C-alpha positions in Angstrom: 0.0 0.0 0.0 1.3 3.4 -0.9 2.3 5.5 2.2 0.7 8.8 2.7 2.9 11.8 2.2 3.1 14.7 4.6 1.2 16.9 2.2 -1.5 14.3 1.7 -1.9 14.1 5.5 -2.1 17.9 5.9 -4.6 18.1 3.1 -6.8 15.4 4.6 -9.9 17.0 6.1 -9.9 17.2 9.9 -13.1 15.3 10.8 -12.8 16.3 14.4 -12.7 20.1 13.8 -16.4 20.6 14.4 -16.1 18.7 17.7 -13.1 20.8 18.7 -14.9 24.0 17.8 -17.9 22.8 19.8 -15.8 22.0 22.8 -14.1 25.4 22.7 -17.5 27.1 22.5 -18.8 24.9 25.4 -15.8 25.7 27.5 -16.2 29.4 26.8 -19.9 29.3 27.7 -19.1 27.3 30.8 -16.6 29.8 31.9 -19.0 32.7 31.5 -21.7 30.7 33.3 -19.4 29.9 36.1 -18.3 33.5 36.4 -21.8 34.8 36.3 -23.0 32.2 38.8 -20.1 33.0 41.1 -20.9 36.7 40.9 -24.6 36.0 41.5 -24.0 33.8 44.5 -21.4 36.3 45.8 -24.0 39.0 45.5 -26.6 36.9 47.2 -24.2 36.1 50.0 -23.5 39.8 50.4 -19.7 39.4 49.8 -19.5 42.8 48.1 -20.4 45.9 50.2 -23.4 47.9 49.1 -23.0 51.6 48.6 -24.7 54.3 50.7 -26.2 57.5 49.4 -25.3 60.9 50.9 -28.0 63.3 52.1 -27.5 66.2 49.8 -29.7 68.7 51.7 -27.0 69.4 54.3 -23.3 68.9 55.1 -21.1 69.7 58.1 -23.7 67.9 60.3 -22.7 67.7 64.0 -25.6 65.5 65.0 -28.5 63.8 63.3 -32.1 62.7 64.3 -34.7 60.5 62.7 -38.3 61.6 62.6 -40.2 59.0 60.6 -38.9 59.4 57.0 -37.4 62.7 57.8 -33.7 63.1 58.7 -32.8 66.2 60.7 -29.4 67.6 61.5 -27.7 70.3 63.5 -25.3 72.1 61.2 -21.9 73.5 62.2 -22.1 77.3 62.6 -25.9 77.5 62.0 -28.8 78.1 64.3 -31.7 75.7 64.4 -32.0 72.3 62.6 -32.3 71.4 59.0 -34.6 68.5 58.0 -35.0 66.7 54.7 -37.0 64.0 53.1 -35.2 61.1 51.5 -35.5 61.2 47.8 -36.9 58.2 45.9 -35.9 56.7 42.6 -32.7 56.7 40.5 -32.3 60.4 40.5 -33.7 61.3 43.9 -34.6 64.9 44.8 -34.8 65.8 48.5 -37.0 68.4 50.1 -35.5 70.4 52.9 -36.7 72.9 55.5 -35.1 74.7 58.4 -36.6 74.4 61.9 -35.8 77.6 63.7 -37.1 76.8 67.2 -35.0 73.7 67.8 -31.3 73.4 68.6 -30.5 70.1 70.3 -33.7 68.1 71.0 -33.5 65.2 73.4 -35.7 63.1 71.1 -37.7 63.4 67.8 -40.4 61.1 66.6 -43.1 61.2 63.8 -46.6 60.1 63.4 -47.1 61.3 59.8 -47.9 64.0 58.9 -46.9 65.2 62.4 -43.5 65.5 63.9 -42.8 66.0 67.6 -39.6 67.0 69.5 -38.6 67.2 73.1 -36.4 70.1 73.9 -35.7 72.0 77.2 -38.3 70.0 79.0 -41.1 70.9 76.6 -42.9 68.8 73.9 -43.5 70.6 70.6 -45.5 69.1 67.6 -46.2 70.4 64.1 -47.4 69.4 60.7 -44.3 68.7 58.7 -45.9 67.6 55.4 -47.8 70.8 54.7 -44.9 73.3 54.6 -42.4 70.8 53.1 -44.5 69.2 50.4 -47.4 71.6 49.6 -47.6 72.2 45.9 -44.6 70.1 45.3 -45.9 67.5 42.8 -43.5 65.1 41.2 -41.9 67.3 38.5 -38.5 68.9 39.1 -36.4 71.3 37.1 -33.1 70.2 35.7 -31.4 72.5 38.2 -33.2 70.9 41.1 -32.2 67.5 39.8 -28.6 68.4 39.6 -28.6 70.0 43.0 -30.5 67.2 44.5 -32.5 69.3 46.9 -35.3 71.8 47.1 -35.2 74.5 49.9 -38.7 75.1 51.4 -37.6 77.9 53.6 -38.0 78.0 57.4 -40.6 76.6 59.8 -41.2 79.2 62.5 -42.1 78.6 66.1 -45.7 79.8 65.6 -46.3 76.7 63.3 -45.8 74.4 66.2 -47.9 73.7 69.3 -46.6 73.0 72.8 -48.4 69.9 74.0 -49.9 70.7 77.5 -48.2 68.3 79.9 -47.8 69.3 83.5 -44.4 70.2 84.7 -41.2 69.1 82.9 -41.2 66.5 80.1 -38.3 64.1 80.7 -38.7 61.5 77.9 -40.4 60.9 74.5 -40.7 57.6 72.6 -42.6 56.2 69.7 -44.6 53.2 70.9 -46.2 51.3 68.0 -48.6 53.9 66.5 -48.7 56.2 69.6 -46.5 59.0 71.0 -45.6 58.5 74.7 -44.2 61.2 76.9 -42.8 61.0 80.4 -43.6 64.1 82.5 -43.7 65.0 86.2 -47.0 63.3 86.6 -46.1 60.1 84.8 -46.6 58.6 81.3 -49.1 60.0 78.8 -49.6 58.3 75.4 -51.3 60.0 72.5 -52.5 59.2 69.1 -53.0 61.7 66.2 -56.2 62.0 64.2 -56.3 65.1 62.0 -60.1 65.1 62.1 -60.3 65.1 65.9 -57.3 66.0 67.9 -55.1 68.2 65.8 -51.5 68.9 67.0 -52.1 68.2 70.6 -53.1 64.5 70.1 -55.8 62.4 71.8 -54.8 60.9 75.1 -55.2 57.1 75.0 -53.2 56.0 78.1 -51.9 57.5 81.3 -49.9 55.8 84.1 -48.0 57.0 87.1 -44.4 56.2 86.7 -40.9 57.8 87.0 -39.2 55.9 84.1 -40.1 54.9 80.6 -38.5 52.3 78.4 -39.7 50.5 75.2 -38.8 46.9 74.9 -39.0 44.7 71.8 -41.2 47.3 70.1 -44.4 46.0 71.8 -43.8 46.6 75.5 -43.9 50.0 77.3 -42.2 49.6 80.6 -41.9 51.7 83.8 -40.5 51.2 87.3 -42.8 51.2 90.3 -41.3 50.4 93.7 -39.1 47.4 93.2 -40.9 46.0 90.1 -40.9 46.7 86.4 -44.4 47.0 84.8 -44.7 46.6 81.1 -47.8 47.3 79.1 -48.9 46.1 75.6 -51.8 46.4 73.2 -54.3 43.7 74.4 -56.0 43.6 71.0 -53.0 41.8 69.4 -53.8 38.8 71.6 -57.5 38.6 70.6 -58.7 36.5 67.8 -61.3 38.1 65.6 -62.9 41.5 66.3 -61.8 42.9 69.7 -64.4 44.2 72.1 -65.2 47.9 71.8 -64.4 48.6 75.4 -61.0 46.9 75.4 -58.4 49.4 76.7 -55.6 50.5 74.3 -52.9 49.3 76.7 -53.0 46.8 79.5 -50.3 45.3 81.7 -48.6 42.3 80.1 -45.4 41.7 82.0 -44.5 42.4 85.7 -40.9 41.9 86.6 -39.9 41.6 90.3 -36.5 42.7 91.4 -35.9 45.4 88.8 -34.5 48.8 89.9 -32.7 51.6 88.1 -33.1 49.9 84.7 -31.3 51.6 81.8 -32.0 49.0 79.0 -34.4 46.1 78.4 -34.1 43.3 75.9 -37.0 41.0 75.3 -37.2 38.0 73.0 -39.9 35.3 72.6 -38.4 33.2 75.4 -36.5 35.7 77.5 -36.6 39.1 79.3 -33.4 40.8 80.4 -32.5 44.1 82.0 -29.3 46.1 82.3 -29.0 47.9 85.7 -26.2 49.1 87.8 -23.5 47.5 85.6 -25.2 44.0 85.8 -27.5 42.0 83.6 -30.4 40.0 85.0 -32.8 37.8 83.1 -36.0 35.8 83.4 -37.6 33.0 81.3 -40.8 34.1 79.6 -43.6 31.6 79.6 -46.7 33.4 78.4 -45.2 35.5 75.5 -46.4 35.1 72.0 -50.2 34.9 71.5 -51.2 34.4 75.1 -53.1 37.2 76.8 -52.1 36.0 80.3 -50.0 38.3 82.6 -46.4 37.3 82.8 -45.0 37.4 86.3 -41.2 37.2 86.1 -38.4 37.1 88.7 -35.0 38.3 87.5 -31.8 36.4 88.2 -28.4 37.9 87.7 -26.4 36.5 84.9 -22.9 35.3 86.0 -19.9 35.4 83.8 -20.1 39.1 82.7 -17.6 41.7 83.7 -18.5 45.2 82.5 -21.7 45.1 80.4 -22.5 48.4 78.8 -25.1 47.5 76.0 -28.0 45.2 76.0 -30.2 44.5 72.9 -32.4 42.0 71.2 -32.6 41.6 67.3 -35.7 39.5 67.5 -35.1 36.0 68.7 -31.7 36.6 70.4 -30.4 38.6 73.3 -26.9 40.2 73.1 -24.7 42.0 75.6 -21.6 44.1 74.9 -19.3 43.2 77.8 -16.0 45.1 77.5 -14.7 44.0 74.0 -16.8 40.8 74.0 -20.1 40.4 72.3 -22.1 37.9 74.4 -25.1 35.9 73.2 -27.5 34.8 76.0 -29.3 31.6 75.2 -32.6 31.5 77.0 -32.9 27.8 76.2 -29.9 27.1 78.3 -30.7 29.2 81.4 -29.1 32.3 79.8 -25.7 30.8 79.5 -23.0 33.2 78.5 -21.7 32.4 75.0 -19.0 34.6 73.4 -20.4 35.4 69.9 -17.3 37.5 68.9 -15.0 40.3 70.0 -14.8 44.0 69.1 -11.3 44.8 67.9 -9.7 48.3 68.2 -11.4 50.7 65.8 -14.6 48.6 65.6 -17.9 49.6 67.2 -21.3 48.1 68.0 -24.4 50.2 67.1 -27.4 48.6 68.7 -30.0 51.4 69.2 -31.7 51.0 65.8 -35.0 49.0 66.1 -34.5 45.3 65.7 -31.3 45.4 63.5 -27.9 46.0 65.0 -24.7 47.1 63.3 -21.0 46.3 63.7 -18.5 48.7 62.1 -15.7 46.4 60.9 -13.1 46.6 58.2 -14.3 49.9 56.9 -17.9 48.7 56.4 -21.1 48.8 58.5 -22.4 45.2 58.8 -26.2 44.8 59.4 -27.2 42.2 62.0 -23.9 40.3 61.7 -25.2 37.3 63.7 -27.5 36.4 60.7 -26.3 34.2 57.8 -24.8 36.3 55.0 -25.2 39.7 56.7 -25.4 42.8 54.4 -22.3 45.1 54.4 -22.5 48.8 53.5 -19.6 51.0 52.5 -20.2 54.4 54.2 -16.8 56.0 53.7 -15.5 56.1 57.3 -16.2 55.4 60.9 -19.7 56.5 62.0 -20.3 58.6 65.0 -24.1 57.9 64.9 -26.3 55.3 63.3 -30.1 56.0 63.3 -33.2 54.3 61.8 -35.7 56.1 59.6 -38.9 54.5 58.6 -37.5 53.3 55.2 -33.7 53.8 55.5 -30.8 53.7 58.0 -28.4 56.6 58.1 -24.9 57.0 59.5 -23.1 60.2 60.4 -19.6 60.1 58.9 -17.3 63.1 59.0 -20.2 65.6 58.8 -22.1 63.7 56.1 -25.2 61.6 56.5 -24.9 58.4 54.5 -28.1 56.5 54.1 -29.0 53.1 52.8 -32.0 50.6 52.7 -32.1 46.8 52.5 
């Protein structure tokens, strides 16, 4: 048989060429799919920090407050406060207004369209929506879009009403849909109804007490003698339509042995207090859907050295003990379990509703005890972290940096 020459071999058609081309294409597609899948899962696992959006209505902020969806700030070298709405959409435009009669409020809360502030022992409330949004519409000029904010002038003191509470007002909190103030004669909770009560609110609950703390968002607590009394909305424990004569708030938890409480953390199965540099806890039996009164007896938690913060992000209870973040397991008799440590330069921010934040490695990490917590790049170490209704904002070097989920 005649042997094939080199030329005849090279000229012979490569029958595997289509297979080779298909393999190369498949490998290329597979690489793209793997890369895309990796990026997708990395994004789902929150590997990459999300960006925060600066508030453009003010800079050089020394301190910030949350009042519903409004963010307010005290500006360096200026009198009064400046408040702004958070813009919505891809090209958000904020709406800002100056509040001339406030300088450093102890607390600010909102029950839209009303905003209330506690300053110098007096409670002031006003309608924020009318002056800041009247005639606004949804159309902005190109100049307003580029600037990112619309100035609505100044809200004067005559636009606000001083809520008539006897003596000095010492505290102000938002409790569910009510505004609760602590004055010399005790606690007064009010609800707003523009058709009935106007700016002074309608009183729905009063109670003698010298302290006022909100726990878990659904308990309003006050000290009386050597016990802590906590009230809740009884309608949330009633199936179907509640009776018309049911009170707006009724005692839900009574805790013996509580005195000089500075913080409360309540979960489904536990109730803990921070008092006098010590943490004490009790097991909850009738939480959840039961209307029964919970009678609790606190027991001091051993194994803590210098606790300074106490919080509960829903199902867990945490303590900041020196540089240790402690998790208290109510299923194991509130055993002390070290969740992690806070390194130099890191900080815990646990005063924002149910979420808590850990500033670590240049990012703000939301509820880091959860699987795949979200990280936010805020451009520096925050001096404050506050919760608005829709966003969270951090004060970083005079700028308010805000982000959502």
